[in-house]
N, C-alpha and C positions, 0 to 999 in steps of 0.2 A: 441225583445230586448235582452233575453238571449244569441241569436246567437252573437248579439253584443257586450255583455261582454264577451262572451269568446275569441272571435276576440281580444278584447280589451288587454286580461290578457296575450295572447298569445305574442301580440305586446309588452308589458311590459317585460313581459320575454326575448323576444327575444331582447331587447334593452338593457337589464340588462348585457343579455348574451355578449354582443357585446361590451359593459363598461368595464367587468369583461375582457375580453379577449386583450383587449388594455391595460389597465392596467398591466396583467400580463406576456405580451409580449414587452411591451416597450424597458425594459434592456435585453432582451434574448443574451447571450452571441453570438459569432460568433464560429461554430466548427471549422472552417478554420483556427484559430487562433493558433490551437495546432501543424498544419501539423511543424513547426519548433521549437515547443515549447523544452525546457529544464529547469527542474525543478533546482532552486538553490541545490549547493553541497558542501561538507566541503572540505578544503585542506587540503590534507594527507603529511604527511613527511617521508620520507624514510631517512634509511644508504646506505651507500656506496654499501652494498651488498643485498641491495634490502630487508630489515627488516623494518617493520612499527615502527614508532618511536611513531607517534602518530597523530593525527588531530585537527584543529582547523577550528571555523565558527559559522556562528548561525544556523546552520540548519546540523543535522547527516547523512549526506545522501552520497552514493557512486553511482554514475551514472552506470549501465552497458546495453549495447547495447542487443538488441533480440537477435541476432547471438552469443553473449558472453555468455547467462544465459542458465545453464545448465538443457538439458533436463530433468530431473526430479522435477527439484525446478518447472516448467511449469507446468506439469502432477499434482503436488500435491498441487498447487495453484486452477487449473482448477476441481479436484477433490471435494475439499474444497467448491468453491463458484460459478465455473459457466460449468457444466461437457459439457454442449451444445456450448459452447461460440464458434467454428468455424462453427458451424451449423445455430446458430441465426440472424438475422438483426438487432443486439441491444437489443430487447426484446425478454424474455421468456413468451410467453402468458398464458401459464399455472402458470408460478410462481407468474406473474404480476397478474392473477385474484386470487388467493391464499391469496396475499400481498395487494390486496384492500379490501378482505373480513376483514383480520386480521383488517386493518387499522381503516376502519369504526368501526369495534368494539371497537377498541382503545378511538377513538376519541369519542364516544358515554360514555365509561368509564374514560374519562378523561387524558387515558394513551398516552405516548409516540408512535407515529408512526414508526413501525418498516420496511416497505419496504420490497421488494423481489428483489433487483435489480440485474441485469448484471452486468459483469465486465465492459462493454460498459458503462453501466449508474453510475455504481461507479464513471469511469473516469470523466464524464460529471459533477457529482457531487461536486467530490474532487477537480479537475484542474477550473472549471467554474463557479460552484452555492456556494459552501459552505454548511456550515452544518444544514442550516435552516431545521426546520421539519414541512411541512405543505401540503396539498393537492395541491396547488399551484406550490410549486416546486418539486413534483413528477411529475404533467403534465409537466414542463419544462424539467426534467431530461430524460422524456421517449424522447419527443421531439426532445432533443439533441443529445439522443443516436442512435436515426436513422440517425439525419446529419452528427452524428460521424462516423457512420456504412460506409456512402457513399462518405467519405472524405476522408479516413485513412486506410490503409491495416490491417487486424485483428492483425498482428503481432506487429506494429505500438501502435495499443491499449493497447494489453499487454504489451509490452516493459513500457507506461508510467503509467498502473497500478501497476507494479510489481516494478518501482521506487519512485512512488509516493505514494503509502500506508502507513498509520502508523502504525506501528506495536508493539509502547512501548517499553520501555529501551531505550531513546530518540533517537529511527530508525525511520528514514523515507526511506523506502524502503529495499529491501530483502538482499541486500549487507551489508548494514549498522549493520542490523539486526543479522546477521552471526556473526559479528565483536562483537557487543554489549553483544550479549546473549552467545555466543560458544566462541568467542576467534581466529577464522578463517575466510579464503575467502569461498565464496559463493560453489567454485567447492570441498572443503574439508568435506563439512557438508555430515554426515551419512544420509541415509533414514529417520531413526526415527526422527534426529535434524530437516530437510527438511519440515518433516511432522508437527512436532511442528509449523514451521513458519506458516507454512499455516494453522493454527489453530488461528491465533492471528487478521486476521483482523474482526472475528464476536465480537472482546472485547479483546484488549490484559490485561485489568486490570479485566477481568472474568475469563480469561486463565494463570494468572500469574504465573510463574513459580517455585515459591516460598511459596506465600501467599497461591496459589489457586493450587497446584501440583496436587491432586487428581483429578480435573475436567480439565488440563492441560492433562495430560496424556491420559484421557478419551476422549476426543475431539481428540489430535492428532492419538488415535489409532482407532476413527473410521474414519476419514482420509485414514489411512493406508487399513481400510478395504475396502473402496470404490476405492480405486486405484488397490487394487488387484480384485476385482469385474470389473472393467471396463477393466481388463487385461494390465494394464499401469505397474504392480510390480509382481511378482510370487507372491502364496501365503505364499509358504514357507519365501521368504526374507521380506512378509510384517509381518509372524507372528513372525519371530525373531526380528525385530526391534519393534515389541510389546512388547517385554519381556525386552527391553532396558531402563533403569531407565532415568529421565529428568536429566540430571545435566549441569547448565548454571554458568557463573560467578556472586559471589554475587553481582554486582552491575559494569555497561557499565563502562568500562577504558576511559578517555581520551587519556591516552598514555600507550605504553606499558613498560616504564622505570621510575623507582623513580628518582625524581628532572628533569623530562624531562618538565616541564609546565615550568619553566623560559627558557629553551631553544628554545622549543615550540615558547614562547615568540618572544625571539630574533629573529627568522627563520619570523614571521607574521612581524615584525617593518621591518625586511629588505626588505621581501618582497613588503610590503607595499611602502618604500620606492625608491623602485627601479621600481615597475610596476605600481604604483600611485594606481586610482580606477580600472585596470583590475585584472582580479582575473584568476588563476590556479588552478587546480585540484591536483596535485602532484608537492613536491620538494625534488629533492634527494639530501645529501650532501656528501662531499667528507671525509668524514673523519667517522670512527668506533664509534657508539653513546657512549662507554666508554672515548674517549678521548674527546669527549665533554660534559662530565661530567656526563651522564645519567647512571644509572645502571642499569640492567635488575629488573622488581618485581622479587620476589619469585615465582616460578610457571607460570611465560610466557612463551608463545613458543618463 
């Protein structure tokens, strides 16, 4: 009789697990959807001499292909988020074990699940799954990460990550963050500035450059130390970068010129009239900004 009861319990458990799995995976995204995926970008308006006047669009993003990403930017984010990215198959098993222990404790205490995601898992979450915090989502994330590694090359996964990641200051992706925080293109960032951007995936609000400046500098300097330990920068360069102050623009600027909002709106309207629903990432005008009624902001580049 006891044996029959045990078998019945096992059968019920197996049936319950099958039902849960069917519910969990019925809407699983397809990793191959990211093969040709390009996230939405903003449209940038340049003057005749290449000076950026401003941008418009629902999303502040400047898409940068992998081969145009500065190597130091890649190294900073790998040091901060996933130093074994080019070695694992989508999951860091040691990090995953630690994360599951923390998440189990967090669930018991009623706190938010933290996770310990690799960059591949973060791409799966940010692009395919969304921000739901549950064990079910973590299981999907792990499975999709493995599938992504089998579908896309490492460079493509990293390209998606660095262009998709939310970094605060109205910035989606590293190139938009470089402009919004420091007012310069990605390839002109200093080592200290690059390391600061790499601190932000852990929580832009936690490391806000003005409201939480001390925490931001501490996190930036930790990343610089990790880069030096890994041999990706010299210890002398890291030490010099650690001594630098953290100075950012007081707020992200939509345009680098006063009165440019009216001009940008005219460019947007004419572009929509000419192109319809089609989009473009850059527009060049044939006259200097000053002749179009735009005056440089004080202190702008």
